[in-house]
N, C-alpha and C positions, 0 to 999 in steps of 0.2 A: 504493500500500500504506500503510495507516494505521499508527500507532504500536503499537496493540494487536496487530495481526496480525504486525508485525515482531517484537514481543516473544515471541509464541508460537513463531515459526519461528527464533528466534535459536539459535545453537549451544548456549548454556547451557540454554535452555528445552527443546531437543530432548534434551540429555543427561539432564536430570532426568526427562523423560518416558520415555526408554529405560530408565533405571535402575529405574523403577517396574514395568516389564513383567515381569521375573522374579518380583517379589514378588506380582503379581497372579496369574501362572501357578501359583506355588507354593501360594497360598491356594486357588486353584481345584482343584488336585490333591487337597488335603486334603478339601475339600468333596465332590468326586466320590467319593473313596475312602470317606468316611464314609457317604454315601448308599448306595453299593454294599453296604457291610457291614451297613447297616440291613436291607436286603432279604435278605441272606444269612442273617441270624439269625432270620428269620421262621419261627416254629413250632419252632425249635430252642433258642434261648436263652430264659432266663427273662424277659429284657427285651431288646427289639430295639435298645435304646440302648447296651447293654454293649459290643459290638464297635466301633461308631463312637467311643464314649468312649475305649476303650483305644487306638484308632489315634491320636486326638488326644494322649493322654497319652504315647504312644510318640514322637510327633513332638516333643513338648516335652522329653522325655528326650534325644532326639538333639540338639536345639538347645542344651540346657543343657550337655551334655557337650562339644559342639563349641565353643561361644562361651566357656565357662569353662575350656576346655582341661583338663577334669577327668579325669585319668588315675589309675589305681591302681598298675599295675606300675612306671611311671616314678617315682612318688612314693616307693614302697618303696625303689627302687634308689638314688635320690638321698639318701634318709635314711641308708641303711646305708653308702654309699660316701663321702658328702661331709658328712654331718650336716645336710643341708638339710631342714628340717622343714615347709616351705611346704605341700606337697601332703598330707603325713600329718596335719598339724594341721587342714587343711580337712576331711579325712575324719572326724576326731574331732568337729569341729563339726557335721558332717552327722549323725553318730550321736547327738550330744546333742540336736539339734533333733528327730530321729526319735524319740528316747526320750520327749520331751515330747509329741509328737503321738500316739504309739501308746499311751501309758499310759492316756488316757481311754477308748480302745477296750476295754481290759481292765476298767477301772473300771466302765464302763456295761454290761459283758458283751456288747458288740457282737461281740467275739471271745470267745465263751463257753467255748471249749475250748483253753486255751493250750498244752496238751500235744500237740495235733494239729499245732502249728506248729514243733515242735522236730525236729531230726535227731539220729540216734545219734552218740555220741562213741565211735568204735571204731578199731581198728588200720587198718581200711580207709580211714576218713576221714582219719586222720593221714597215712598214706602218700600218699593222693591229694592232699591239700593241699600236702605237701612237694614232690612231683613237679610239681604245678601251679606252684609258686613258681619252680622251675628252668626249666621249659619256657616259662612266660610271658615270661621274660626273653629266651630265645633266639628265640621267635616274635615278640618285640617288640610284644606286645599281649595283652590279656586278652579275655574274652567281650564285655563292653560296649565296650571300646576298639576291637576289630576292627570292630564294627558301626558306630560313629560315625565312625571314621577311614576305613572303606571308603566310607561315604556322603559323607564330605568330600573324596574323590578319591584316597585312597591305594590304588593298585591292588594293592600287596603284601598288603593286608588281605583282599582277595578270596580269596587263597590261604589265608590264616589261617582265614577262615570255612569254606572247604571242608574243610580239614584238621580243624578243630574239630568240624564236623558228623560226619565219618567217625569220629573218635576217640570222641566222645560216644555214637554209636550202637554202635560196637564194644564199648564197656564194658558196655552193657546186656545183652549176650549172655554176660557173664562174671561178673556181680554175685554169683551164687550161690556161686561159688568164693571170691571175696574175702570174702564174709560168714562163711566158715568159718575165717578167720584167728583166732589166739589173742586173748584179751581184753587190753586195755591194763593194765599193772601199776598197781595202786592206784586205777584208775578203772573203775567199774562203771555206765556210763550207756549201755547198748546201746539203751535206749528213749528216750534223750535226757534233757535236764535243763532244765526250764522254771523260770526264776527267779520268774515270777509264780505258778506252781502251788505252788512250795515256800514262798515268803515273802510272797505277796500283791503286788498291783500297786504299792502305794505304796512298800513297802520295796524292791522290785525296781527301780523307777524311780529312787528316791533313791540307792540304792547304785550303780547304773550311772552316774548323772550324776556322783556324787562321784568314781568311778573315772576317768571321762573327764576331769574337771577336773584331777585329780591328774596324769594322764598328759600332758595338754596343758602343765601347769605344768613338769613335768620336761623335756619336749621343748624348751620355750621357754628354760629355764635352761641346758641343755647344748648345744642346737643353734643353728642360724642359719637365718634366713629372708629371703626377698626381700619388701620392703615392697609392699603391694598397689598403691600408686600407681605405683611403678617398674615393676611387672609389667604394669600396664595400659598405661602409656606405651610400653613396649617392644613390646607386642602391637599397639598402635595404629600405631606407626611401621612395624612389619612389614606391616601391612595397608594402609598408605598412607592412613590416615584423618586428618582434620583436626577442628578444633573444631566445624565446621558439621555433621559427621556424628554428633555426640553428641545427647543428648536422647532423644526417643521412638524415633529410628532405631536406637539402641543395641540395642533388643530384637531387631531383625531382623538387623543387620549386626555386632553385637558390638563389641569383646570385653566379656565380663562379668567382674566381680570374682570370684575363685575362691570367696569366702565366700557370695556371692549364689548361685553354682552349687550350693554345699553345701546351702544352705537349700532351694533349688528342688528338688533331688533328693530330699531328705527329704519335702517336701510332696507331690511326685508319687508317691513310694512309698506314702505315707499314702492318697492318693486311689486308687491301684491296689488297696489293701487294702479300702477302703470299697466299691469297685465289685465286685470279684471275690471278696472274702473271703480272699484270700491275698496276701502281699507280692510285690514285684517279683522275678522270676526270669528267667533267660536260657537256661540249659543244657538244660532239659527240651524247649524248642522245637527246639534243635539236634539232640537225640536223635531227636525225632519226624521232623524233616526227613530225617535219615539213614535212618530206618526206611521212610519213604515212598519214598525213592530206591531202596532195596533192593527194595521191593515192585514198583516200576516195572520193575526188571530181573529179576523173577521169583523173588526170594529172600524167603521168608516169615519174619519175625522169630519165633523160637521160644525164649522164655526166660520165667522167672517175672516179669520186669519187665513184659513186654508182655501177659502173661495178664490182668493187672488193668487194662490200658489198651486193650482191644480197640476201644472206642468211638472213641478217638483215631485209631487206625489206619484205621477205617472212614470217619470223617468227613473233610471237607476241612480243610486246615491253616488256612483262613480262619475256622474255627469254634473254633480254639484261641487263647485270649486271649494267651498268652505269645508265640505266633507273630506275632500281630497287633502286639503291642508291639515285638517285634524288628524287624519290617518298618517300623514307625513310627519307630524310632530311626534306621534307615538313611535314610528319607525326610526326617526332621527335620534330620539332619546335612547331607544333600545340599542341602536348601533353604537352610540356614544358610550353607553354603559359597558357594552361588550368590549369595545376597543380599549376602554380604560380598565378592563378586567374587574369591573365593579358590579356586574350583573349577577345578583344572587337572590332571586325571588323567594319569599317565604309564603308557604301555602296556608299555614295555620293562622286563625283569627278567632279571638274569643267572641262568644255569642253577644256579650254586652257591647263590645266594640263594634261588632257587625251591625247591631240594631241602631246604635247611636249614629254611626257613620251613614247608614242607609237613610234614616229619617232626616238627618241634617242635610244630606245631599239632595234629597227630594225637595226640601224647602229651599235650598240654595238654587236649584235649577228653576223652580217656580218663580222665585224672586228675581233671578237674572232675566227671565223672559219679561216680567213686569217692568223691569228697569231698562228695557231696550238694550240689554247687553251686560257684560261682566267687566272685569278689570281691563280686558282687551277691547272688546267691541264698543263699550260705553265710554270708559275712561281714556285708555291709550289712543284708540282710533278717533274718539270724539274730539279730544284735544288736538290731535294731529291735523284734523280737518277743520279746526277752528269752530267747532260747535260748542256753544256755551254749556250744553248739557253734560259734557265731559267733566268739567270742573264742579258743576252742581252735584253730579253723581258721586264724586269723591267726598264732597262735604256731607252728603247724606249717608254715605257708607261708613265713614270714620267713627261716628258715635256708635254704630252697630258693631264695629270692630272692637271698640273699648268694652262694650257689654259682653260680646262673645269671648274676649280674652279673659274677662273676670269670671265667666261661667266655666271655662275650660277645666279648672281643677275639680269642679263638681262632677265632671264626666271622666275623671281619671286621666286628663290630658295635661302635659307639662307645658309651661310657658317658657321654659329655658332652652328649648331645642332651636 
């Protein structure tokens, strides 16, 4: 046996070869899925490349959320209980980057009807956001969080997804009743409020950026944060990584700095809007999955919400871009966890935890549909497209987060994670 052969068959050489196999399999899955979606969209989509592109973007969303450990609910909780601004500041940076990216879309009239992107500011929305804030803490995840954490191997999040789907669909059957609630005092924005439509794209962007900078400044002055370097070193130690694992490998195995994650999420949301004409959303797909499941069991959705969406009910979910993105998020997080050698799902779940998670998730899904979206569709994408309801959604959700965080210990949940 010559030296070259011995090197190839050495334990180190074999280990590196084996480590590359999951990466190759993962990339092959993305390629196969993209090809399949290309043919699914033949004759149906305006461009056959739309569905494959959205799958890839969904995968990148999932990788970003997983590797940057970018959570919403946990960030709100840590801010309100401990004054830890790390996660919330990253969210605001994400919104600032999104503001800079989306403003030219309105300036060039690529998004020619800004009022079409807004959601109403109503009693229904405020109640939904408030209840969402509470239930998000008890369910221990939000819409995007349950997708990427389930993909990353957290079996509990599968229950959260099922509950969310059920709740989001159930809400679609009751929206007419909720729409009849009294108007909010002093606020008359039942048709929504677009900052671009009211003040022009430049003033809207400048004002929103100034507001974001001021809020970041206030948080930085009064709060505390974990330095990015410390956070990365802690995560690298948790994943058992060494200096040899850095460099180009970081893209696949992580971890990513949280601010890189913030910028990446803003860019991916921008790309989503360029391709589909609408920003990133999650909840509408969950509502659709619930409706499809009900039809499978012989129940026909009969409400005003579905009267205008009969084509969605008739077509495959693989023709719905939001559904494709959601599937991509799960796949992206799954691949990221495998590549990082952190995919280790646990099948056991205590009955008490199962019941609490399921009930809270159903309520969360119901509330998200009432609030015209979750942290992604209502808050992130709402602010990115200069819809005032995005900021109002956050103001309504935060008191609910505080209550939910205070309730967590009574359900056997820790606030220190």
